[in-house]
N, CA, C and O atoms as CSV, one atom per row, in Angstrom:
chain,resi,resn,atom,element,x,y,z
A,1,MET,N,N,0.698,-1.752,0.235
A,1,MET,CA,C,-0.011,-0.348,0.330
A,1,MET,C,C,0.815,1.031,-0.290
A,1,MET,O,O,1.711,0.371,-0.815
A,2,ASP,N,N,1.086,2.075,-0.534
A,2,ASP,CA,C,1.648,3.165,-0.652
A,2,ASP,C,C,0.599,4.448,-0.970
A,2,ASP,O,O,-0.482,4.352,-1.550
A,3,TRP,N,N,1.280,5.804,-0.374
A,3,TRP,CA,C,0.470,6.951,0.293
A,3,TRP,C,C,-0.398,7.236,-0.747
A,3,TRP,O,O,-1.403,7.824,-0.346
A,4,LEU,N,N,-0.362,6.946,-2.424
A,4,LEU,CA,C,-1.522,7.386,-2.655
A,4,LEU,C,C,-2.908,6.601,-2.005
A,4,LEU,O,O,-3.851,7.166,-1.451
A,5,ASP,N,N,-2.749,5.175,-2.233
A,5,ASP,CA,C,-3.702,4.954,-1.333
A,5,ASP,C,C,-4.358,4.943,0.132
A,5,ASP,O,O,-5.477,4.738,0.602
A,6,LEU,N,N,-3.056,5.277,0.617
A,6,LEU,CA,C,-3.605,5.942,2.397
A,6,LEU,C,C,-4.574,7.551,2.304
A,6,LEU,O,O,-5.165,8.207,3.162
A,7,LEU,N,N,-4.321,7.764,0.533
A,7,LEU,CA,C,-4.807,9.725,1.339
A,7,LEU,C,C,-6.156,8.688,-0.029
A,7,LEU,O,O,-6.730,9.600,-0.623
A,8,ALA,N,N,-6.389,8.096,-0.262
A,8,ALA,CA,C,-7.898,7.434,-0.953
A,8,ALA,C,C,-8.611,6.544,0.127
A,8,ALA,O,O,-9.786,6.335,-0.173
A,9,VAL,N,N,-8.187,5.935,1.367
A,9,VAL,CA,C,-8.494,5.340,2.117
A,9,VAL,C,C,-8.566,6.598,3.161
A,9,VAL,O,O,-9.312,6.240,4.073
A,10,GLN,N,N,-8.405,7.052,3.242
A,10,GLN,CA,C,-8.349,8.303,4.240
A,10,GLN,C,C,-9.796,9.887,4.060
A,10,GLN,O,O,-10.350,10.673,4.829
A,11,ALA,N,N,-9.804,9.675,3.025
A,11,ALA,CA,C,-10.296,10.723,2.081
A,11,ALA,C,C,-12.068,9.965,1.699
A,11,ALA,O,O,-13.103,10.598,1.488
A,12,THR,N,N,-11.870,8.428,1.724
A,12,THR,CA,C,-13.259,8.292,2.092
A,12,THR,C,C,-13.922,8.308,3.614
A,12,THR,O,O,-15.057,8.732,3.832
A,13,LEU,N,N,-12.883,7.688,4.801
A,13,LEU,CA,C,-13.239,7.528,5.384
A,13,LEU,C,C,-13.818,9.042,6.133
A,13,LEU,O,O,-14.872,9.098,6.767
A,14,LYS,N,N,-13.075,9.987,5.951
A,14,LYS,CA,C,-13.792,11.546,6.041
A,14,LYS,C,C,-15.051,11.601,5.314
A,14,LYS,O,O,-16.184,11.771,5.766
A,15,SER,N,N,-14.677,11.432,4.143
A,15,SER,CA,C,-16.759,11.116,3.475
A,15,SER,C,C,-17.479,10.668,4.457
A,15,SER,O,O,-18.277,11.347,5.103
A,16,LEU,N,N,-17.186,9.268,4.654
A,16,LEU,CA,C,-18.208,8.788,5.330
A,16,LEU,C,C,-18.605,9.409,7.112
A,16,LEU,O,O,-19.698,9.535,7.663
A,17,LEU,N,N,-17.540,9.621,7.498
A,17,LEU,CA,C,-17.645,10.946,8.888
A,17,LEU,C,C,-18.639,11.775,8.608
A,17,LEU,O,O,-19.669,11.860,9.277
A,18,GLN,N,N,-18.410,12.351,7.724
A,18,GLN,CA,C,-18.740,13.813,7.103
A,18,GLN,C,C,-20.446,13.322,6.984
A,18,GLN,O,O,-21.137,13.786,7.891
A,19,HIS,N,N,-21.035,12.613,6.167
A,19,HIS,CA,C,-21.908,11.682,5.811
A,19,HIS,C,C,-22.852,11.550,6.807
A,19,HIS,O,O,-23.976,12.049,6.745
A,20,HIS,N,N,-22.289,10.679,8.022
A,20,HIS,CA,C,-22.660,10.421,9.022
A,20,HIS,C,C,-23.178,11.243,10.120
A,20,HIS,O,O,-24.102,10.983,10.891
A,21,SER,N,N,-22.318,12.424,10.050
A,21,SER,CA,C,-22.761,14.002,11.457
A,21,SER,C,C,-23.731,14.247,10.128
A,21,SER,O,O,-24.816,13.667,10.154
A,22,SER,N,N,-23.455,14.968,9.110
A,22,SER,CA,C,-24.833,15.439,8.613
A,22,SER,C,C,-26.373,14.675,8.837
A,22,SER,O,O,-27.314,15.198,9.433
A,23,LYS,N,N,-26.380,13.377,8.238
A,23,LYS,CA,C,-27.310,12.550,9.450
A,23,LYS,C,C,-27.892,12.729,10.544
A,23,LYS,O,O,-29.067,12.984,10.807
A,24,ALA,N,N,-27.016,12.582,11.162
A,24,ALA,CA,C,-27.238,12.999,13.022
A,24,ALA,C,C,-27.651,14.056,13.208
A,24,ALA,O,O,-28.483,13.960,14.111
A,25,SER,N,N,-27.526,15.459,12.744
A,25,SER,CA,C,-28.210,16.037,12.663
A,25,SER,C,C,-29.234,16.546,12.119
A,25,SER,O,O,-29.600,17.666,12.477
A,26,ILE,N,N,-29.782,15.985,11.338
A,26,ILE,CA,C,-30.559,16.228,10.472
A,26,ILE,C,C,-31.279,15.338,11.482
A,26,ILE,O,O,-32.027,16.049,12.153
A,27,LEU,N,N,-31.348,13.938,11.882
A,27,LEU,CA,C,-32.372,13.447,13.352
A,27,LEU,C,C,-32.974,14.444,14.130
A,27,LEU,O,O,-34.121,14.836,14.347
A,28,ARG,N,N,-31.443,14.829,14.603
A,28,ARG,CA,C,-31.994,15.342,16.015
A,28,ARG,C,C,-33.041,17.322,15.763
A,28,ARG,O,O,-33.751,18.049,16.458
A,29,HIS,N,N,-32.482,17.327,14.401
A,29,HIS,CA,C,-33.338,18.664,14.222
A,29,HIS,C,C,-35.232,18.174,14.108
A,29,HIS,O,O,-36.040,18.678,14.888
A,30,SER,N,N,-35.664,17.146,13.015
A,30,SER,CA,C,-36.252,16.460,12.566
A,30,SER,C,C,-37.102,16.158,14.046
A,30,SER,O,O,-38.246,16.599,13.948
A,31,ALA,N,N,-36.813,15.469,15.494
A,31,ALA,CA,C,-37.051,15.004,16.540
A,31,ALA,C,C,-38.048,15.764,17.166
A,31,ALA,O,O,-39.208,15.628,17.556
A,32,PHE,N,N,-36.811,16.959,17.099
A,32,PHE,CA,C,-37.357,18.761,18.054
A,32,PHE,C,C,-37.796,19.202,17.213
A,32,PHE,O,O,-37.614,20.412,17.345
A,33,PHE,N,N,-38.539,18.934,15.948
A,33,PHE,CA,C,-39.838,19.686,15.592
A,33,PHE,C,C,-41.245,18.647,15.552
A,33,PHE,O,O,-42.306,18.934,14.997
A,34,THR,N,N,-40.985,17.559,16.186
A,34,THR,CA,C,-41.683,16.497,15.838
A,34,THR,C,C,-42.092,17.088,17.899
A,34,THR,O,O,-43.162,17.390,18.429
A,35,VAL,N,N,-41.187,17.040,18.261
A,35,VAL,CA,C,-41.513,17.815,19.704
A,35,VAL,C,C,-42.551,18.614,19.901
A,35,VAL,O,O,-43.583,18.635,20.572
A,36,GLN,N,N,-41.757,19.530,18.811
A,36,GLN,CA,C,-42.682,21.386,18.861
A,36,GLN,C,C,-43.807,21.044,18.036
A,36,GLN,O,O,-44.774,21.762,18.292
A,37,LEU,N,N,-43.921,20.578,17.541
A,37,LEU,CA,C,-45.590,19.946,16.619
A,37,LEU,C,C,-46.197,19.064,17.470
A,37,LEU,O,O,-47.337,18.806,17.085
A,38,SER,N,N,-45.851,18.444,18.579
A,38,SER,CA,C,-46.830,17.715,18.971
A,38,SER,C,C,-47.231,17.839,20.492
A,38,SER,O,O,-48.068,17.110,21.024
A,39,HIS,N,N,-46.314,19.173,21.338
A,39,HIS,CA,C,-46.667,19.641,22.748
A,39,HIS,C,C,-47.556,20.659,23.145
A,39,HIS,O,O,-47.714,21.111,24.279
A,40,PRO,N,N,-48.249,21.047,21.857
A,40,PRO,CA,C,-49.450,22.016,22.068
A,40,PRO,C,C,-50.694,21.049,22.367
A,40,PRO,O,O,-51.459,21.171,23.323
A,41,TYR,N,N,-50.764,19.893,21.194
A,41,TYR,CA,C,-51.710,18.805,21.244
A,41,TYR,C,C,-51.869,17.981,22.861
A,41,TYR,O,O,-52.782,17.431,23.476
A,42,MET,N,N,-50.721,18.211,23.047
A,42,MET,CA,C,-50.334,16.967,24.459
A,42,MET,C,C,-50.917,17.561,25.992
A,42,MET,O,O,-51.268,16.727,26.827
A,43,THR,N,N,-50.989,18.843,26.271
A,43,THR,CA,C,-51.277,19.710,26.910
A,43,THR,C,C,-52.792,20.095,27.142
A,43,THR,O,O,-53.255,20.432,28.232
A,44,THR,N,N,-53.786,19.954,25.468
A,44,THR,CA,C,-54.990,20.333,25.453
A,44,THR,C,C,-55.816,18.161,25.991
A,44,THR,O,O,-56.862,17.572,26.262
A,45,GLY,N,N,-54.791,18.009,25.864
A,45,GLY,CA,C,-55.268,16.187,26.096
A,45,GLY,C,C,-55.821,15.706,24.378
A,45,GLY,O,O,-56.777,14.951,24.203
A,46,LYS,N,N,-55.357,16.053,23.729
A,46,LYS,CA,C,-55.818,16.162,22.142
A,46,LYS,C,C,-54.024,14.949,21.886
A,46,LYS,O,O,-52.933,15.516,21.949
A,47,THR,N,N,-54.090,13.680,21.676
A,47,THR,CA,C,-53.076,13.767,20.624
A,47,THR,C,C,-53.606,13.514,18.709
A,47,THR,O,O,-54.688,13.419,18.129
A,48,ILE,N,N,-52.016,13.488,18.246
A,48,ILE,CA,C,-52.668,13.602,16.631
A,48,ILE,C,C,-51.220,12.332,16.374
A,48,ILE,O,O,-50.447,11.819,17.183
A,49,ALA,N,N,-51.370,12.195,14.860
A,49,ALA,CA,C,-50.471,10.650,14.757
A,49,ALA,C,C,-50.421,11.540,12.907
A,49,ALA,O,O,-51.224,11.728,11.994
A,50,LEU,N,N,-48.602,11.927,13.263
A,50,LEU,CA,C,-47.522,12.309,12.051
A,50,LEU,C,C,-47.764,11.168,11.591
A,50,LEU,O,O,-48.205,10.304,12.349
A,51,THR,N,N,-47.512,10.876,10.124
A,51,THR,CA,C,-47.789,9.596,9.214
A,51,THR,C,C,-47.035,10.039,7.972
A,51,THR,O,O,-47.350,11.216,7.798
A,52,ARG,N,N,-46.279,9.693,7.128
A,52,ARG,CA,C,-45.309,9.825,6.319
A,52,ARG,C,C,-46.239,9.357,5.227
A,52,ARG,O,O,-45.833,9.263,4.069
């Protein structure tokens, strides 16, 4: 394995890590948004189902 192979592996790992962290960030924002949407219904005793 030469240094070009190592650079390719490093670039691949970096790309995967960035993709994973952005995906996790999107999931966190999505969960927060769902809680914000459902909160008023919980306080009034009504429930809603969020479907896709």
